[in-house]
N, C-alpha and C positions, 0 to 999 in steps of 0.2 A: 304129952306122954311122948317117949320115944318110939321109934320104929325100929322093930326087929330085925334081923337078918333073916329069919324063917317067912318065907312067901307062901301063900295059898293059890291054888290053881285058879280060883275064883277073882283073884285081886285084878283089879283093871288097872289100865293107864300104861302098859308095858308097849314098848316097840322093841324091833330086832335091829341090832348094830353089828355091824361086821369090819375086819381087818383082815388084809392079806398076810398069809404066815410070814413069807419072806421079805417084801415091800411093806414095811409098817408104815410109810406115807400113805397108802392107799386103804383108806378107811371110810367107812359111812354107815348111815342108818336108813332105814326104811320109815316112810310116815305113818303107814297103818297102824293104828291103835288096836290093841285086843286085850284079852287076859294073860296072866300070866301062865297058866296051862296052856293056853292057845301059841304064845309065842315060844314055849320049851317045844311043842311039837313041830311047829315050822322050823326052828332052829335045827332040830334032828334032821329034818326032811331037805333043809339047805347043805347041811355039813356032809351028806350023804351024797347030792349031788355035784358038791363043787369042794374038791379035797384042797384046793390052795388057799382057800379063806377059812376063816373061824367065826362063828356065828354065837352071840348070846342075846338074853332078853334084857333089856334094862327100862327103867322109868322114863316115860317121855317127858319132855319139858314141861308140857301142860299141865302133866299130873303131879310135878316135884313139889308143890305148893304143899308146906306141912311137912314134906319128907325131909329126915335128916338120919345119918347113920348115928348110932350111941357113942 
């Protein structure tokens, strides 16, 4: 079964990734795994606190098994 691009807030296995807006070599990921909804809220909080970086939720390496874009 193919994974859709629609995500539910209760979907587990997400982390927060980030990248500096000007220096694209400055990037990273947080280790804490959470649900998609929790990750979205945390991204909004981090974006409001730090305008020099952008943050987004993404699947963690451990939870990518069986995960594929159509």
